[in-house]
N, C-alpha and C positions, 0 to 999 in steps of 0.2 A: 273416500267412502267411509261411512260409519258402520261399524259392525254391531250387530244385535243378536249374535248367534246364541248366546247363553242367557238372554234376558227372558224372564218369566218361563223358564223351561227347567227340566230336570233330567236326571240320567235315564229315566224311562223314555222320554221323547228322543233323546240322543241315541239310545239303543235301538229304538224303532227306526230312526233314520239310517243308522248304520246297517241294520238288517236289510232294509230295502236296497241300500247302496250295494251291499255285498251280493244280493240276488241279481241286481242289474249287471254287476261285473261278470258274474257267471253266465248270465243270459247272453252277453255279447262276446263271450269267449267261444272260439271254434269248438264245437261239440267233441271233436277228437282230442281236445286237450283239457276237458273238464275233469275235475277230480272225482266227482260222483254225481248221481242224480239226486234231486230234491226228495226228501222223505215226506211222509204225510204230516209228521209233527212239525217239520220246518215250514211246510205249506200253511198250516194252521197259524203258526207264529207270524208268517208274512201277512196273512189276511188281517190279523189283529194289529200289526204295525201299520199297515196301509190305512185301516179304519181310524186309528189314532191320529195319524198325520192328516187325513182328510177332515177330521173333526176340528182340528186346531188351525188348519190352513184355510185362508179366505178363498173366494172363488177366482181370484186372479183377474177380475175385470177392472176397468178403469184405466188410468194413465200408466200404471205400473205394469206395462205389458211389453215384452220384447218380441222380436220376430222369432217364431218357432215356439213361443210359450204355449202351454196347454194347461188349463186349470185342472187340478187333481180330480175334481168332481166329474170331469169328462173322460177320465181314463179309468182303468181297472187293473188290479193285480192278478186277476185270474189267468189272462193269457201268459203272463210270466211264469206262473206256477205250472200251467199246461206245458209250456215250452221246456221248462227245466225238469219235467217228469216224463218227457217224451223218450221212448227207447232210443239208445244211441244210433242204431242204423237208420231209423226214420229221421232223427234230428240231423244226422250228417247229410242225408239225401236232400232234405229241405235246405240246409245251409248252402250246399253246393249249387242247388237250383237257383237260389236267390243271389248269392255272391259270385258264382262262377268259379272257375279253376284258377284264375289270376285275379289280382286286385280290381274290383269293379270301378269303372271310371265315374259312375254317377253317385256312388255312396261309399267311398273308401273309408275304412274305420281308423284312419290315422290323422292326427291333428295337422301335421305339417303339410299334408296334401291340400289343405284349404288356405294356406298362406297366399296372399295376393301377389307376393314377390317370390319367384321361383329360384332366385339366386341360391346356390349351394351353401354359401357361407351363412346367409341369413337363416336358412333352414337348420343348419348345424347349430347355430346359436340358440335357436328355439328348442331343439332337442337337448342341448346341454343344460338349458335352464330347467327342463322337466326332470332330467336326471339328477340335478342338484337338489331339487325338492325331495326326491326319494332318498338320496344319500344323507341329507340333513337329519332324517329320522331313522337312519340305520337300516334302510331297506335297499334291496338289490333284486335284480331279475335273474332267474336261473340261467347261468351262462350257457348251458347246454341247449337251451331253447332258441337262442339267437333271436330274442324278441326285441321289437322296437319299443322304445320308451313311450312313444306317443300314441300307442294303440288305445282306443276308447276304453276297453275293459281294464287296462292297467291304470288309466287315469281315474276311472270310477273306483277301482279297488283302493287307490290311495286316499280318496275322499272317505271311503268307508273306514279305512284305518284311522284317519284323523278323528272321525266321529266316535269310534270305539274308544280311542285314547281320551277324548274329552269326557265320555261317559264314565270311564274308570276313574278319571280325576275327580269328578263330581261325587263319586261314591267313596272317595278316599277320605281319611281323617287328617290329611295333611294339607287342607285347602288354605291354611293361613298364608302360605307362600304361593302367590298367583303367577309367578314367573312362567312356569310351564304351561299354565292355562293360556296366558297371553300369547306365548309363542305358537301354541297349537291353533288358537283362534286366528291369529294373523296369517299363519300358513294356509289354513283352510280358505280364508277369504281371498288371499292372493292367488292361490292355485285355481280356485273357481273362476276368478276374474281373468287371469292371464292365460289360462289354458282351457279348461273343460267347457266353460259356458259359451265362449264366443263361436264355437264350431259344432259342438255335439248336437244341438237342436236341429241344425241344418242336416247333419248326417242322419239323424233319426227320421226326419221328414222324408228325405230322399230314399232311405232304406224302406220305409213304410210303403212308398209308391212302388218300389221294385217288388216287394213282397206281395202287394195287392195284385200286381200284374201277373206274377208267377202263380198265385193262387187261382186266379180266374182262368188260367190256361190249363189247370189240372181238373180232372173229373174223378179221381180216386181219393182214397183217404188222406193222401199227402196234402190235399187242399186244406184240410183242417190244421195240419201241423204248420204249414206255411202261414195260414191265417193267424196262428198263435204268435208267429214271429212278428207279423204286422202289428198285432195288439201290444206286443212287448215294446215296440218302438214308441207307441203312444204313452205307455207307462213311463218310459224313460224321459220323454219330453215333460210329463207332468212332474216327475220327481225333480228334474233339473229346474223347473219353474219354481217349485217350493224351496229348493236349496238356494237359488239365486236370491229370492226375497228374504230368506232368513239371514243370508250373509250380507245383506245390504248392498248387493251389486246392482248398479243402475241398469235399467233395461237398455238394450242396444238395438238400434235401427239399421245396423250395418248389414248389407246384403253380401253374402259370400257364396262361393261355389267351389267345388273341388277343382284343383289344377293338376290333373293326373295325365302324364304322358303315356301313350300306349307302350306296352313292353316290347323289347327287341328280342327277336328269336335267338340271336347270336349270344345274348347275355344270360340265357337261362341256366347255363352250367356254372355261372360264377356269382349267383345270388347269395347274399349274406344277411346278417342281422340288421343292417342298415338299409336294406334294399326295399323295393316296393312289391315284393312277392307275397301272395296270400299265404303261403306256407309259413311265413314268419308271424304266426299267430301268438297271442299273449299267454303267458302263464301267470300264476299268482306270484306275489312277492315272496322272497325268502329273506329273513332277517339275517344281517351280518352277524357272524360269531363274535 
């Protein structure tokens, strides 16, 4: 793969991409674990970031199209802003309505649930590789949260971290040494290719379908909140499409689907951080001391 992440770009574009990625990470975090609601000022900045990316990103048509891709012109940041400014109680109700009380079989938010091979060793190796990316940049997950490394929100947050790191590097007066830039670019490209991009578009499309069905079944104000969830999944697909093309990752025609086993009632009292329980939702990264 040829990387083109920093060609004809600057820190403004990287900061815009990082802002969108950070918002996506929060949007796909369990509302009960969010740090705070989006402010009006942050919403304004997100709109500006999305407009900038939409201006410089092509329409995504032609041969460079992967399954699940969505041109950024066909999505909108407004549902994301609406979802992130929804009062906690309403957001939690919508979240449980769409996801259920246990991990949904049609749209699990965990990468390893989409692996075609369900062998435990194979899944463990994939999880270890994700954790290795985090550790390489001095990042860790709050131990008290018992979070799984392969949750979509954590993977997106890692991409946001790398984009912010690249933006800071470009603003630095020490750019004569490109070693750190090359390491960061290589990590971003590899992580997108090996982890986030191959499964997240499928997750987003499946979640959008579940949210649409849930919204149609409601007749009260919650229908609008669930509708914002559906719109947020479209924004995620559009952002992933843009990042895939900037990273030079080849479009994939691979057809995947989640491989989730139904939960066993006898195991509910022994669930831990590496289990498939929905309560193991993501937190943000904590930098190692």
